[in-house]
C-alpha positions as CSV (number, residue, x, y, z in Angstrom):
1,E,187.8,159.5,23.1
2,D,186.6,158.9,19.5
3,N,184.3,161.6,18.5
4,I,182.8,164.0,15.9
5,D,183.0,167.2,17.9
6,L,181.8,170.6,16.7
7,S,183.1,172.2,19.9
8,D,186.6,172.2,18.6
9,G,187.3,173.5,15.2
10,D,190.4,171.4,14.9
11,V,188.8,168.0,15.7
12,V,186.3,166.0,13.6
13,F,187.6,162.5,14.3
14,D,190.1,161.7,17.0
15,R,191.6,158.2,17.6
16,S,193.4,158.4,20.9
17,R,193.6,154.7,21.7
18,P,196.4,152.5,20.3
19,R,195.8,149.7,17.9
20,G,194.8,146.4,19.4
21,F,192.3,145.3,22.0
22,N,190.9,147.6,24.7
23,T,188.2,146.7,27.2
24,S,186.6,148.1,30.4
25,N,183.9,147.1,32.9
26,K,181.6,149.2,35.0
27,I,178.4,149.0,37.0
28,V,175.5,151.1,35.6
29,I,171.9,151.8,36.7
30,R,169.4,151.5,33.8
31,P,166.1,153.3,34.6
32,F,162.8,152.9,32.8
33,L,160.6,155.8,33.5
34,A,156.8,156.4,33.4
35,A,155.7,152.8,32.7
36,R,152.0,152.1,33.0
37,E,152.9,149.7,35.9
38,S,154.7,152.4,37.9
39,F,156.7,155.5,37.4
40,L,160.1,153.9,37.9
41,K,161.5,150.5,37.0
42,A,165.3,149.9,37.0
43,A,168.2,147.5,36.6
44,I,171.7,147.3,38.0
45,L,173.9,146.1,35.2
46,L,177.5,145.0,34.8
47,E,178.6,146.4,31.4
48,N,181.6,145.5,29.4
49,N,182.7,147.9,26.6
50,S,185.3,146.6,24.3
51,E,187.0,147.7,21.1
52,Y,189.4,146.2,18.7
53,V,191.3,148.7,16.6
54,F,192.4,147.3,13.2
55,D,193.6,150.7,11.9
56,E,193.3,154.3,12.9
57,N,190.1,154.6,10.9
58,F,188.7,151.0,11.2
59,F,187.6,149.3,14.4
60,F,185.1,147.0,16.0
61,S,183.3,147.9,19.2
62,S,180.9,146.0,21.5
63,N,178.7,146.5,24.5
64,L,177.7,143.5,26.6
65,K,175.4,143.6,29.6
66,Y,174.6,141.3,32.6
67,S,171.8,142.1,35.0
68,I,172.9,141.9,38.6
69,W,169.4,142.9,39.7
70,D,166.3,144.3,37.9
71,N,162.5,144.4,38.3
72,F,161.7,144.5,34.6
73,N,159.7,141.3,34.9
74,D,157.0,143.5,36.5
75,L,156.4,145.2,33.1
76,V,153.4,143.1,32.1
77,L,150.7,145.5,30.9
78,P,150.2,145.4,27.1
79,E,151.0,148.4,24.8
80,P,148.1,150.8,23.9
81,N,146.7,150.8,20.3
82,Q,149.5,150.8,17.7
83,I,149.9,153.5,15.0
84,F,151.8,151.1,12.7
85,E,151.0,147.5,11.9
86,T,154.4,146.5,13.1
87,K,155.6,147.4,16.6
88,I,158.5,149.8,16.0
89,R,159.6,150.5,19.6
90,S,156.4,150.1,21.6
91,D,157.4,146.5,22.5
92,V,160.4,147.7,24.5
93,K,159.0,145.9,27.5
94,D,159.5,142.6,25.7
95,Y,163.2,143.4,25.4
96,L,163.6,144.6,29.0
97,R,162.0,141.4,30.4
98,N,164.9,139.5,28.9
99,F,167.6,141.4,30.7
100,D,167.9,138.8,33.3
101,N,168.5,135.9,30.9
102,G,172.3,135.9,31.1
103,I,174.7,138.0,29.0
104,I,172.9,140.2,26.4
105,I,174.4,142.1,23.5
106,G,173.7,145.8,23.5
107,R,175.9,146.6,20.5
108,A,178.5,144.9,18.3
109,Q,179.5,146.9,15.2
110,F,182.2,147.7,12.7
111,D,183.0,151.3,11.9
112,Y,185.1,152.7,9.1
113,F,185.9,156.4,8.7
114,L,187.4,158.2,5.7
115,T,187.9,161.7,4.5
116,P,188.5,161.6,0.7
117,K,188.4,165.4,0.4
118,K,188.9,168.3,2.8
119,N,185.9,169.0,5.0
120,N,184.1,165.9,3.7
121,H,183.8,163.0,6.0
122,F,182.2,159.5,5.7
123,M,181.4,156.7,8.1
124,I,180.3,153.2,7.2
125,T,178.8,151.1,9.9
126,A,177.6,147.5,10.1
127,G,176.5,145.1,12.8
128,I,174.3,145.2,15.9
129,L,173.7,148.9,16.2
130,E,171.6,149.1,19.4
131,E,169.4,146.9,21.6
132,M,166.4,146.8,19.2
133,Y,168.0,147.1,15.7
134,S,170.9,145.7,13.6
135,G,171.8,147.0,10.2
136,I,174.3,148.4,7.7
137,G,174.6,151.9,6.4
138,G,176.6,155.1,6.2
139,E,176.7,158.7,7.1
140,Y,178.2,161.8,5.3
141,L,179.3,164.9,7.2
142,Y,180.4,168.2,5.7
143,Y,182.2,170.3,8.3
144,V,184.5,173.3,7.9
145,N,187.1,173.8,10.7
146,D,186.3,176.7,13.1
147,S,182.7,176.9,12.0
148,N,179.7,176.4,14.3
149,Y,177.6,174.4,11.8
150,A,177.7,171.2,9.8
151,F,175.4,169.3,7.6
152,G,175.2,165.8,6.3
153,A,173.1,162.7,5.4
154,E,172.7,159.2,6.5
155,I,171.0,156.0,5.2
156,F,170.7,152.6,6.9
157,R,169.1,149.2,6.1
158,V,168.0,147.8,9.4
159,A,166.4,144.7,10.8
160,K,164.5,144.4,14.1
161,R,166.3,142.2,16.7
162,D,164.4,139.5,18.6
163,Y,163.6,139.8,22.2
164,K,166.4,137.5,23.5
165,L,169.0,140.2,22.6
166,K,171.5,137.8,21.1
167,F,172.0,137.4,17.3
168,G,168.4,136.6,16.2
169,H,166.0,138.9,14.3
170,L,162.3,139.3,13.8
171,D,160.7,139.6,10.4
172,Y,160.6,143.5,10.2
173,R,163.1,145.1,7.8
174,T,163.1,148.7,6.5
175,T,165.4,151.4,5.1
176,V,165.7,154.7,7.0
177,G,167.5,157.9,5.9
178,H,167.8,161.6,6.9
179,L,169.3,164.9,5.9
180,N,170.8,166.6,9.0
181,F,171.8,170.1,9.9
182,Y,173.9,170.8,13.1
183,Y,174.4,174.1,14.8
184,R,176.3,175.1,18.0
185,N,175.5,178.4,19.7
186,Y,178.4,179.9,21.6
187,G,176.4,182.8,23.1
188,S,175.5,183.6,26.7
189,I,173.4,180.4,26.8
190,P,175.3,177.8,24.8
191,F,173.3,175.0,23.2
192,D,173.4,172.5,20.3
193,A,170.7,172.2,17.7
194,K,170.0,169.5,15.2
195,I,167.3,169.5,12.5
196,S,166.6,166.3,10.6
197,Y,164.4,165.5,7.7
198,G,163.7,162.0,6.3
199,K,162.1,158.6,6.7
200,Y,161.7,157.0,10.1
201,L,161.6,153.3,11.3
202,G,157.8,153.2,10.9
203,G,157.9,154.4,7.3
204,D,156.6,157.8,8.1
205,V,158.4,160.9,6.7
206,G,159.0,164.2,8.5
207,T,161.2,166.4,10.6
208,T,162.8,166.2,14.0
209,I,164.0,169.3,15.9
210,E,166.4,168.7,18.8
211,L,167.9,171.2,21.3
212,S,170.4,170.1,23.9
213,R,173.1,171.4,26.2
214,S,176.3,169.6,27.2
215,Y,178.7,170.3,30.1
216,K,182.4,169.6,30.6
217,N,181.7,166.9,33.2
218,G,179.8,164.9,30.5
219,V,176.3,165.7,31.6
220,K,173.9,166.3,28.7
221,F,170.2,167.1,28.6
222,G,167.8,168.2,25.9
223,V,164.4,168.2,24.3
224,F,163.1,167.0,20.9
225,A,159.9,167.1,18.8
226,S,159.1,165.1,15.6
227,F,156.5,166.1,13.0
228,T,155.7,163.5,10.4
229,D,153.0,162.6,7.9
230,I,151.2,160.7,10.6
231,S,148.0,162.7,11.2
232,T,146.9,164.0,14.6
233,D,144.0,161.6,14.6
234,E,146.2,158.6,13.8
235,F,148.8,159.6,16.5
236,G,146.2,160.1,19.2
237,E,146.9,161.6,22.6
238,G,149.8,164.1,22.4
239,S,149.3,164.8,18.6
240,F,153.0,164.3,17.8
241,D,156.2,162.6,19.1
242,K,158.1,164.7,21.7
243,G,160.2,164.2,24.8
244,V,163.2,165.0,27.0
245,F,166.5,163.1,27.3
246,F,169.5,163.3,29.6
247,N,172.8,161.5,30.0
248,I,174.7,161.4,33.3
249,P,178.0,159.6,33.0
């Protein structure tokens, strides 16, 4: 697996796959929880994950999806009042309703890694970064072997993708950037912590605190909270952005 892993003091970046083309297919369930229409909407997707390795530190990776079945077309209720003039992620339903329109592109990006000096690592990325945004940018990571902390910075120029999830884009463009601190606790209750400060997709500036725990079988779950210069009155119900996340492979 290709990774930046603070659990092993000897590994920051590991290229285990040979040069050339690698691909795999799998069936996944994509849930959408707590919609206003109902608590659970979902899709059964056929996913293709491919990678072309040009060199040990330069490769292209992609994620393609095809909906075998979904009920995302039931997501018809409009979003509540917006904090920002432009919809940043609140229009997620407009993306999900297009999942049944043939093959969609979840990701298609180039990544280049380099370590010009001991403990100093860089990654440059360009392409379709996720379902809602494309962009170009880079990340810096300072990590000393055998330590349980690291810190770095990232900056990206991004464009909002259109709802067809192909190669088109909407008018919204912005620059985002953060300073990051990572910490791994090896005590009786192991956990990972990440603290970030910087500018978000909506143009607001602030801090995100994230706590998570990972298991050897690949399961990961955690919580996060973000506090930015958006006032409580502007944000409305909930006062600030927060949530839980999980990943079950």
